[in-house]
C-alpha positions as a Markdown table, in Angstrom:
| # | Residue | x | y | z |
|---|---|---|---|---|
| 1 | Unk | -162.8 | 116.9 | -103.2 |
| 2 | Unk | -164.8 | 114.1 | -101.6 |
| 3 | Unk | -165.5 | 116.1 | -98.4 |
| 4 | Unk | -169.2 | 116.0 | -97.4 |
| 5 | Unk | -170.9 | 118.9 | -95.5 |
| 6 | Unk | -173.7 | 118.1 | -93.1 |
| 7 | Unk | -176.5 | 120.4 | -94.0 |
| 8 | Unk | -179.6 | 121.3 | -91.9 |
| 9 | Unk | -182.5 | 123.1 | -93.7 |
| 10 | Unk | -184.5 | 125.5 | -91.5 |
| 11 | Unk | -188.1 | 126.2 | -92.7 |
| 12 | Unk | -189.7 | 123.8 | -95.1 |
| 13 | Unk | -192.1 | 125.8 | -97.2 |
| 14 | Unk | -189.8 | 127.2 | -99.9 |
| 15 | Unk | -186.9 | 125.4 | -98.1 |
| 16 | Unk | -188.2 | 122.0 | -99.2 |
| 17 | Unk | -187.1 | 122.9 | -102.8 |
| 18 | Unk | -183.5 | 122.4 | -101.7 |
| 19 | Unk | -183.8 | 119.0 | -99.9 |
| 20 | Unk | -183.3 | 116.8 | -103.0 |
| 21 | Unk | -180.6 | 119.1 | -104.4 |
| 22 | Unk | -178.5 | 118.6 | -101.3 |
| 23 | Unk | -179.4 | 114.9 | -101.3 |
| 24 | Unk | -177.9 | 114.5 | -104.8 |
| 25 | Unk | -174.9 | 116.8 | -104.4 |
| 26 | Unk | -171.6 | 114.9 | -104.1 |
| 27 | Unk | -170.3 | 117.2 | -101.4 |
| 28 | Unk | -173.5 | 117.3 | -99.2 |
| 29 | Unk | -175.1 | 115.1 | -96.6 |
| 30 | Unk | -178.7 | 116.3 | -96.2 |
| 31 | Unk | -178.5 | 115.7 | -92.5 |
| 32 | Unk | -181.4 | 117.4 | -90.7 |
| 33 | Unk | -184.6 | 119.5 | -91.1 |
| 34 | Unk | -186.2 | 122.0 | -88.8 |
| 35 | Unk | -189.8 | 123.2 | -88.7 |
| 36 | Unk | -192.0 | 124.4 | -85.9 |
| 37 | Unk | -195.0 | 122.6 | -87.2 |
| 38 | Unk | -194.3 | 119.0 | -86.1 |
| 39 | Unk | -196.9 | 117.5 | -88.5 |
| 40 | Unk | -195.4 | 119.2 | -91.5 |
| 41 | Unk | -191.9 | 118.4 | -90.2 |
| 42 | Unk | -192.7 | 114.7 | -90.2 |
| 43 | Unk | -194.6 | 114.8 | -93.5 |
| 44 | Unk | -191.5 | 116.3 | -95.2 |
| 45 | Unk | -189.1 | 114.1 | -93.3 |
| 46 | Unk | -191.0 | 110.9 | -94.3 |
| 47 | Unk | -191.3 | 112.0 | -97.9 |
| 48 | Unk | -187.6 | 112.6 | -98.3 |
| 49 | Unk | -186.3 | 110.0 | -95.9 |
| 50 | Unk | -184.6 | 112.3 | -93.4 |
| 51 | Unk | -184.2 | 110.9 | -89.9 |
| 52 | Unk | -182.9 | 114.0 | -88.0 |
| 53 | Unk | -185.8 | 116.3 | -87.3 |
| 54 | Unk | -186.0 | 119.3 | -85.1 |
| 55 | Unk | -189.0 | 121.4 | -84.1 |
| 56 | Unk | -186.8 | 123.7 | -82.0 |
| 57 | Unk | -184.1 | 125.7 | -83.7 |
| 58 | Unk | -182.0 | 126.1 | -80.6 |
| 59 | Unk | -181.9 | 122.3 | -80.2 |
| 60 | Unk | -180.8 | 122.0 | -83.8 |
| 61 | Unk | -177.9 | 124.4 | -83.1 |
| 62 | Unk | -176.7 | 122.2 | -80.2 |
| 63 | Unk | -176.2 | 119.2 | -82.5 |
| 64 | Unk | -172.4 | 119.0 | -83.0 |
| 65 | Unk | -172.8 | 117.1 | -86.3 |
| 66 | Unk | -174.5 | 120.1 | -88.1 |
| 67 | Unk | -171.9 | 121.8 | -90.2 |
| 68 | Unk | -174.1 | 124.4 | -91.9 |
| 69 | Unk | -177.7 | 125.7 | -91.7 |
| 70 | Unk | -179.7 | 126.8 | -94.7 |
| 71 | Unk | -182.3 | 129.2 | -93.4 |
| 72 | Unk | -185.6 | 129.6 | -95.2 |
| 73 | Unk | -187.7 | 131.0 | -92.4 |
| 74 | Unk | -189.9 | 134.1 | -92.6 |
| 75 | Unk | -188.0 | 137.4 | -93.2 |
| 76 | Unk | -188.3 | 138.7 | -89.6 |
| 77 | Unk | -186.4 | 135.7 | -88.3 |
| 78 | Unk | -183.4 | 135.9 | -90.7 |
| 79 | Unk | -181.1 | 138.0 | -88.7 |
| 80 | Unk | -181.7 | 136.4 | -85.3 |
| 81 | Unk | -181.4 | 132.9 | -86.7 |
| 82 | Unk | -178.3 | 133.7 | -88.7 |
| 83 | Unk | -176.5 | 135.3 | -85.7 |
| 84 | Unk | -177.5 | 132.4 | -83.4 |
| 85 | Unk | -176.1 | 129.9 | -86.0 |
| 86 | Unk | -172.8 | 131.7 | -86.6 |
| 87 | Unk | -172.1 | 132.0 | -82.8 |
| 88 | Unk | -173.1 | 128.3 | -82.4 |
| 89 | Unk | -170.2 | 127.6 | -84.9 |
| 90 | Unk | -172.3 | 126.8 | -87.9 |
| 91 | Unk | -171.9 | 128.1 | -91.5 |
| 92 | Unk | -174.9 | 130.0 | -92.8 |
| 93 | Unk | -176.8 | 130.2 | -96.0 |
| 94 | Unk | -179.9 | 132.4 | -95.8 |
| 95 | Unk | -182.6 | 133.2 | -98.2 |
| 96 | Unk | -183.2 | 136.9 | -99.0 |
| 97 | Unk | -183.0 | 139.4 | -97.5 |
| 98 | Unk | -180.2 | 139.2 | -95.0 |
| 99 | Unk | -182.0 | 141.3 | -92.4 |
| 100 | Unk | -184.5 | 144.0 | -92.0 |
| 101 | Unk | -182.2 | 146.7 | -90.5 |
| 102 | Unk | -178.8 | 148.0 | -91.4 |
| 103 | Unk | -177.7 | 147.4 | -87.8 |
| 104 | Unk | -178.6 | 143.7 | -88.1 |
| 105 | Unk | -176.6 | 143.5 | -91.4 |
| 106 | Unk | -173.6 | 145.0 | -89.5 |
| 107 | Unk | -174.1 | 142.5 | -86.7 |
| 108 | Unk | -174.0 | 139.5 | -89.1 |
| 109 | Unk | -170.9 | 140.8 | -90.9 |
| 110 | Unk | -169.2 | 141.2 | -87.4 |
| 111 | Unk | -170.3 | 137.7 | -86.4 |
| 112 | Unk | -168.7 | 136.2 | -89.5 |
| 113 | Unk | -165.4 | 138.0 | -88.7 |
| 114 | Unk | -165.5 | 136.9 | -85.1 |
| 115 | Unk | -166.4 | 133.3 | -85.7 |
| 116 | Unk | -164.5 | 132.6 | -88.9 |
| 117 | Unk | -167.6 | 131.0 | -90.3 |
| 118 | Unk | -169.0 | 131.5 | -93.8 |
| 119 | Unk | -172.2 | 133.4 | -94.6 |
| 120 | Unk | -174.0 | 133.5 | -98.0 |
| 121 | Unk | -177.2 | 135.2 | -98.9 |
| 122 | Unk | -179.0 | 132.9 | -101.3 |
| 123 | Unk | -179.9 | 135.6 | -103.9 |
| 124 | Unk | -181.5 | 133.7 | -106.8 |
| 125 | Unk | -181.1 | 136.4 | -109.5 |
| 126 | Unk | -177.3 | 136.2 | -109.6 |
| 127 | Unk | -177.5 | 132.5 | -110.3 |
| 128 | Unk | -180.4 | 132.7 | -112.7 |
| 129 | Unk | -179.7 | 131.7 | -116.3 |
| 130 | Unk | -180.2 | 135.2 | -117.6 |
| 131 | Unk | -177.5 | 136.6 | -115.2 |
| 132 | Unk | -175.1 | 133.7 | -116.1 |
| 133 | Unk | -175.7 | 134.5 | -119.8 |
| 134 | Unk | -174.9 | 138.2 | -119.4 |
| 135 | Unk | -172.0 | 137.5 | -117.1 |
| 136 | Unk | -170.5 | 135.2 | -119.8 |
| 137 | Unk | -171.0 | 138.0 | -122.4 |
| 138 | Unk | -169.3 | 140.5 | -120.1 |
| 139 | Unk | -166.3 | 138.2 | -119.3 |
| 140 | Unk | -165.8 | 137.5 | -123.0 |
| 141 | Unk | -165.6 | 141.2 | -123.6 |
| 142 | Unk | -168.7 | 141.2 | -125.9 |
| 143 | Unk | -170.5 | 144.0 | -124.0 |
| 144 | Unk | -167.5 | 146.3 | -124.3 |
| 145 | Unk | -167.4 | 148.9 | -121.6 |
| 146 | Unk | -170.5 | 148.6 | -119.3 |
| 147 | Unk | -172.1 | 152.1 | -119.2 |
| 148 | Unk | -175.3 | 151.6 | -117.1 |
| 149 | Unk | -177.3 | 149.0 | -115.3 |
| 150 | Unk | -181.0 | 148.8 | -114.6 |
| 151 | Unk | -183.4 | 146.3 | -112.8 |
| 152 | Unk | -186.9 | 145.9 | -111.7 |
| 153 | Unk | -189.0 | 143.6 | -109.5 |
| 154 | Unk | -192.7 | 144.1 | -109.9 |
| 155 | Unk | -195.2 | 141.8 | -108.3 |
| 156 | Unk | -198.8 | 141.7 | -107.0 |
| 157 | Unk | -198.6 | 140.5 | -103.5 |
| 158 | Unk | -202.2 | 140.8 | -102.5 |
| 159 | Unk | -203.2 | 137.5 | -100.8 |
| 160 | Unk | -199.7 | 136.8 | -99.5 |
| 161 | Unk | -199.6 | 135.8 | -95.8 |
| 162 | Unk | -198.2 | 137.2 | -92.5 |
| 163 | Unk | -195.7 | 140.0 | -92.8 |
| 164 | Unk | -196.1 | 140.8 | -96.6 |
| 165 | Unk | -199.2 | 143.0 | -96.7 |
| 166 | Unk | -198.2 | 146.7 | -97.0 |
| 167 | Unk | -194.4 | 145.9 | -97.1 |
| 168 | Unk | -192.4 | 148.9 | -98.3 |
| 169 | Unk | -191.3 | 147.9 | -101.8 |
| 170 | Unk | -187.6 | 148.5 | -101.3 |
| 171 | Unk | -187.5 | 146.4 | -98.1 |
| 172 | Unk | -187.4 | 143.4 | -100.4 |
| 173 | Unk | -185.0 | 144.8 | -103.1 |
| 174 | Unk | -182.2 | 142.3 | -103.3 |
| 175 | Unk | -183.7 | 140.7 | -106.5 |
| 176 | Unk | -183.1 | 143.9 | -108.4 |
| 177 | Unk | -180.0 | 145.2 | -106.4 |
| 178 | Unk | -178.2 | 141.9 | -106.7 |
| 179 | Unk | -177.8 | 141.8 | -110.4 |
| 180 | Unk | -176.8 | 145.4 | -110.9 |
| 181 | Unk | -174.2 | 145.2 | -108.1 |
| 182 | Unk | -173.2 | 141.6 | -108.7 |
| 183 | Unk | -172.3 | 141.6 | -112.4 |
| 184 | Unk | -169.2 | 143.7 | -112.0 |
| 185 | Unk | -168.8 | 143.0 | -108.2 |
| 186 | Unk | -169.6 | 146.6 | -107.5 |
| 187 | Unk | -170.3 | 148.1 | -104.0 |
| 188 | Unk | -173.1 | 150.6 | -103.5 |
| 189 | Unk | -171.8 | 153.8 | -102.0 |
| 190 | Unk | -175.0 | 155.8 | -101.7 |
| 191 | Unk | -178.6 | 155.7 | -102.8 |
| 192 | Unk | -181.5 | 158.2 | -103.5 |
| 193 | Unk | -185.0 | 157.0 | -103.9 |
| 194 | Unk | -188.4 | 158.5 | -104.7 |
| 195 | Unk | -191.8 | 157.1 | -103.8 |
| 196 | Unk | -194.6 | 157.4 | -106.4 |
| 197 | Unk | -198.4 | 156.9 | -106.0 |
| 198 | Unk | -200.2 | 155.5 | -103.0 |
| 199 | Unk | -201.5 | 152.1 | -101.9 |
| 200 | Unk | -204.9 | 151.7 | -100.2 |
| 201 | Unk | -205.1 | 153.0 | -96.7 |
| 202 | Unk | -205.5 | 149.7 | -94.9 |
| 203 | Unk | -202.2 | 148.5 | -96.4 |
| 204 | Unk | -200.3 | 151.8 | -96.0 |
| 205 | Unk | -200.9 | 152.0 | -92.3 |
| 206 | Unk | -199.4 | 148.5 | -91.5 |
| 207 | Unk | -195.8 | 149.7 | -92.1 |
| 208 | Unk | -196.5 | 153.5 | -92.4 |
| 209 | Unk | -195.4 | 153.1 | -96.0 |
| 210 | Unk | -197.7 | 154.9 | -98.5 |
| 211 | Unk | -196.0 | 154.3 | -101.9 |
| 212 | Unk | -197.2 | 152.1 | -104.7 |
| 213 | Unk | -193.8 | 152.3 | -106.5 |
| 214 | Unk | -190.3 | 153.1 | -105.2 |
| 215 | Unk | -187.5 | 153.9 | -107.7 |
| 216 | Unk | -183.9 | 154.4 | -106.7 |
| 217 | Unk | -180.6 | 155.4 | -108.2 |
| 218 | Unk | -177.5 | 153.7 | -106.8 |
| 219 | Unk | -174.0 | 155.2 | -107.0 |
| 220 | Unk | -171.2 | 152.7 | -106.9 |
| 221 | Unk | -168.0 | 153.1 | -105.0 |
| 222 | Unk | -164.8 | 153.6 | -106.9 |
| 223 | Unk | -166.6 | 153.3 | -110.2 |
| 224 | Unk | -168.1 | 155.7 | -112.9 |
| 225 | Unk | -171.3 | 153.6 | -112.9 |
| 226 | Unk | -174.7 | 154.1 | -111.4 |
| 227 | Unk | -177.8 | 151.9 | -111.6 |
| 228 | Unk | -181.5 | 152.4 | -111.5 |
| 229 | Unk | -183.9 | 150.0 | -109.8 |
| 230 | Unk | -187.6 | 150.1 | -109.2 |
| 231 | Unk | -190.1 | 148.0 | -107.2 |
| 232 | Unk | -193.9 | 147.6 | -106.8 |
| 233 | Unk | -195.9 | 145.2 | -104.7 |
| 234 | Unk | -199.5 | 146.5 | -104.4 |
| 235 | Unk | -202.1 | 148.4 | -106.5 |
| 236 | Unk | -200.0 | 148.5 | -109.7 |
| 237 | Unk | -201.2 | 146.6 | -112.8 |
| 238 | Unk | -198.2 | 144.6 | -113.9 |
| 239 | Unk | -197.4 | 140.9 | -114.7 |
| 240 | Unk | -194.7 | 139.5 | -112.4 |
| 241 | Unk | -191.4 | 140.8 | -113.7 |
| 242 | Unk | -188.0 | 140.3 | -112.1 |
| 243 | Unk | -185.7 | 141.9 | -114.7 |
| 244 | Unk | -182.3 | 143.4 | -115.1 |
| 245 | Unk | -180.7 | 145.2 | -118.1 |
| 246 | Unk | -177.1 | 146.0 | -119.0 |
| 247 | Unk | -176.0 | 148.7 | -121.4 |
| 248 | Unk | -172.5 | 148.3 | -122.9 |
| 249 | Unk | -170.5 | 150.2 | -125.5 |
| 250 | Unk | -170.6 | 147.2 | -127.9 |
| 251 | Unk | -173.7 | 145.2 | -126.9 |
| 252 | Unk | -176.6 | 145.7 | -124.5 |
| 253 | Unk | -179.0 | 143.2 | -122.9 |
| 254 | Unk | -182.7 | 144.1 | -122.4 |
| 255 | Unk | -185.2 | 142.0 | -120.6 |
| 256 | Unk | -188.4 | 141.0 | -122.4 |
| 257 | Unk | -191.4 | 143.0 | -121.3 |
| 258 | Unk | -193.7 | 139.9 | -121.1 |
| 259 | Unk | -192.8 | 136.6 | -119.3 |
| 260 | Unk | -191.7 | 133.7 | -121.6 |
| 261 | Unk | -190.9 | 136.0 | -124.5 |
| 262 | Unk | -187.3 | 136.3 | -125.8 |
| 263 | Unk | -184.9 | 138.8 | -124.5 |
| 264 | Unk | -183.2 | 141.4 | -126.7 |
| 265 | Unk | -179.5 | 142.0 | -127.5 |
| 266 | Unk | -178.6 | 145.3 | -129.1 |
| 267 | Unk | -175.4 | 145.5 | -131.1 |
| 268 | Unk | -173.7 | 148.8 | -131.8 |
| 269 | Unk | -172.8 | 150.1 | -135.3 |
| 270 | Unk | -175.1 | 147.9 | -137.2 |
| 271 | Unk | -177.8 | 149.3 | -139.6 |
| 272 | Unk | -180.5 | 150.7 | -137.4 |
| 273 | Unk | -183.1 | 147.9 | -138.1 |
| 274 | Unk | -180.5 | 145.2 | -137.4 |
| 275 | Unk | -179.4 | 146.6 | -134.0 |
| 276 | Unk | -181.9 | 144.6 | -131.9 |
| 277 | Unk | -182.0 | 140.8 | -132.0 |
| 278 | Unk | -184.1 | 138.4 | -130.0 |
| 279 | Unk | -182.0 | 135.9 | -128.1 |
| 280 | Unk | -182.7 | 132.5 | -126.5 |
| 281 | Unk | -180.9 | 132.3 | -123.2 |
| 282 | Unk | -179.4 | 128.9 | -122.7 |
| 283 | Unk | -179.5 | 126.9 | -119.5 |
| 284 | Unk | -176.3 | 126.7 | -117.5 |
| 285 | Unk | -176.8 | 123.2 | -116.0 |
| 286 | Unk | -173.4 | 122.1 | -117.4 |
| 287 | Unk | -171.7 | 124.2 | -114.7 |
| 288 | Unk | -173.1 | 121.9 | -112.0 |
| 289 | Unk | -172.3 | 118.3 | -110.8 |
| 290 | Unk | -174.2 | 115.8 | -113.0 |
| 291 | Unk | -176.5 | 114.7 | -110.1 |
| 292 | Unk | -178.1 | 118.1 | -109.7 |
| 293 | Unk | -178.2 | 119.3 | -113.3 |
| 294 | Unk | -181.9 | 118.4 | -113.6 |
| 295 | Unk | -182.9 | 121.0 | -110.9 |
| 296 | Unk | -182.3 | 124.0 | -113.2 |
| 297 | Unk | -185.5 | 123.1 | -115.0 |
| 298 | Unk | -187.6 | 121.3 | -112.4 |
| 299 | Unk | -188.1 | 121.3 | -108.7 |
| 300 | Unk | -190.0 | 119.8 | -105.8 |
| 301 | Unk | -193.0 | 122.0 | -106.6 |
| 302 | Unk | -193.2 | 120.7 | -110.1 |
| 303 | Unk | -193.7 | 117.2 | -108.7 |
| 304 | Unk | -197.0 | 117.8 | -106.9 |
| 305 | Unk | -199.9 | 120.2 | -106.4 |
| 306 | Unk | -198.3 | 122.2 | -103.6 |
| 307 | Unk | -196.9 | 125.1 | -105.6 |
| 308 | Unk | -195.1 | 127.7 | -103.5 |
| 309 | Unk | -196.1 | 131.2 | -104.6 |
| 310 | Unk | -192.6 | 132.5 | -104.8 |
| 311 | Unk | -191.7 | 129.6 | -107.2 |
| 312 | Unk | -194.8 | 129.8 | -109.5 |
| 313 | Unk | -194.7 | 133.6 | -109.7 |
| 314 | Unk | -190.9 | 133.6 | -110.1 |
| 315 | Unk | -190.7 | 131.2 | -113.0 |
| 316 | Unk | -188.7 | 128.8 | -110.9 |
| 317 | Unk | -186.2 | 131.6 | -110.1 |
| 318 | Unk | -184.3 | 131.1 | -113.4 |
| 319 | Unk | -182.9 | 127.7 | -112.5 |
| 320 | Unk | -180.8 | 129.2 | -109.8 |
| 321 | Unk | -181.5 | 126.8 | -106.9 |
| 322 | Unk | -178.9 | 124.1 | -107.7 |
| 323 | Unk | -176.3 | 126.8 | -108.5 |
| 324 | Unk | -176.9 | 128.5 | -105.1 |
| 325 | Unk | -176.5 | 125.2 | -103.2 |
| 326 | Unk | -173.4 | 124.3 | -105.2 |
| 327 | Unk | -171.7 | 127.7 | -104.6 |
| 328 | Unk | -172.4 | 127.5 | -100.9 |
| 329 | Unk | -171.0 | 123.9 | -100.6 |
| 330 | Unk | -168.0 | 124.6 | -102.7 |
| 331 | Unk | -167.1 | 127.7 | -100.6 |
| 332 | Unk | -167.1 | 125.4 | -97.6 |
| 333 | Unk | -165.2 | 122.5 | -99.2 |
| 334 | Unk | -162.6 | 124.9 | -100.7 |
| 335 | Unk | -162.5 | 127.2 | -97.6 |
| 336 | Unk | -163.1 | 130.4 | -99.6 |
| 337 | Unk | -165.6 | 133.2 | -99.6 |
| 338 | Unk | -169.0 | 132.4 | -101.2 |
| 339 | Unk | -170.6 | 134.9 | -103.6 |
| 340 | Unk | -172.3 | 136.9 | -102.3 |
| 341 | Unk | -170.4 | 136.8 | -99.0 |
| 342 | Unk | -171.5 | 138.6 | -95.8 |
| 343 | Unk | -170.2 | 142.1 | -96.7 |
| 344 | Unk | -171.7 | 141.9 | -100.2 |
| 345 | Unk | -175.0 | 140.6 | -98.9 |
| 346 | Unk | -175.1 | 143.4 | -96.3 |
| 347 | Unk | -174.4 | 146.0 | -99.0 |
| 348 | Unk | -177.2 | 144.7 | -101.3 |
| 349 | Unk | -179.7 | 144.4 | -98.5 |
| 350 | Unk | -179.0 | 147.8 | -97.0 |
| 351 | Unk | -179.4 | 149.5 | -100.4 |
| 352 | Unk | -183.1 | 148.6 | -100.2 |
| 353 | Unk | -183.5 | 149.5 | -96.5 |
| 354 | Unk | -181.9 | 152.9 | -97.0 |
| 355 | Unk | -183.7 | 153.5 | -100.3 |
| 356 | Unk | -187.0 | 153.3 | -98.5 |
| 357 | Unk | -185.7 | 155.7 | -95.8 |
| 358 | Unk | -184.7 | 158.0 | -98.7 |
| 359 | Unk | -188.1 | 157.8 | -100.3 |
| 360 | Unk | -189.8 | 158.7 | -96.9 |
| 361 | Unk | -187.5 | 161.8 | -96.8 |
| 362 | Unk | -188.2 | 163.0 | -100.4 |
| 363 | Unk | -185.2 | 161.4 | -102.1 |
| 364 | Unk | -182.5 | 162.3 | -99.6 |
| 365 | Unk | -179.1 | 160.8 | -100.4 |
| 366 | Unk | -178.3 | 158.0 | -98.0 |
| 367 | Unk | -174.8 | 156.6 | -97.6 |
| 368 | Unk | -174.1 | 153.0 | -96.9 |
| 369 | Unk | -171.8 | 151.8 | -94.1 |
| 370 | Unk | -168.5 | 150.3 | -95.0 |
| 371 | Unk | -169.2 | 146.7 | -94.2 |
| 372 | Unk | -165.6 | 145.6 | -94.8 |
| 373 | Unk | -164.5 | 147.5 | -91.7 |
| 374 | Unk | -167.0 | 146.6 | -89.0 |
């Protein structure tokens, strides 16, 4: 498996995190970078020794040596840039969310079918160490029958730039939808969501979205399971929390209420006071090629003063970055579907988009499209 994939990274804020990972991965050639700001482009290019630099995305896509693009641009650009890349014959990895409309999610799934190229939404939570830990428990049968799933993503986004102020909470829901759908590879069939509280008027009018909190129930297709997810972004007092919880017949996993505290495993049929146990979640670097194992515990932004907000607030995203890059590369090398693939990514993203629509209509049940048959 010595094949090397020529990777181009688009967007060098958060995207810079991935440059050294690709540089040290045995199946990647960190080939090119793309950034509109030429000064920043050259600064990053010089720092990491990358010769191929583009300030124009369309010019990058004309380069026949680019095999795949990893898109880390602002959310409003994700769908357009993904579609352009796929139709230019490039594989696509894209940071979350896939798109901002169900129609654009459908278009990307269709483009993948038409071009035969791979698409992977780079959802950090399903490669975070907590998720890998619970996945291991599930696969070993230690959870028993899974009975219910729950997740939250709460964050204070005051002071974030550009398109973030006033964003409807569920429009950025993949961090809590991903783990509840991804653990058992479930597909959301329909969703119902309620809004609660109100944010201040100057924020609410930006997106015509009044709610401080949005909480949704998801019903999964061909399954007896449902999940509960909730989100808040403004005017709610809460430390950053990106959590998921799984309730099984034998064991359940509950996320710590406060960051850096230990999570809890509940074990059935023990004496009541022995049911909960604090657990230290191990790191899963051993699943990765040796050259990138370090990146589960440190990243570019640990090396200098320029801490990206998503990284500092998100506790380094649970060590997920090298796992994400590795999964994308292996899917290309082995010519298989990545996880999550285009249809899964579209399902997870559309849950949030339709959940917000549901909240605006008082909890109306919203059915998701069948992304497998577009």
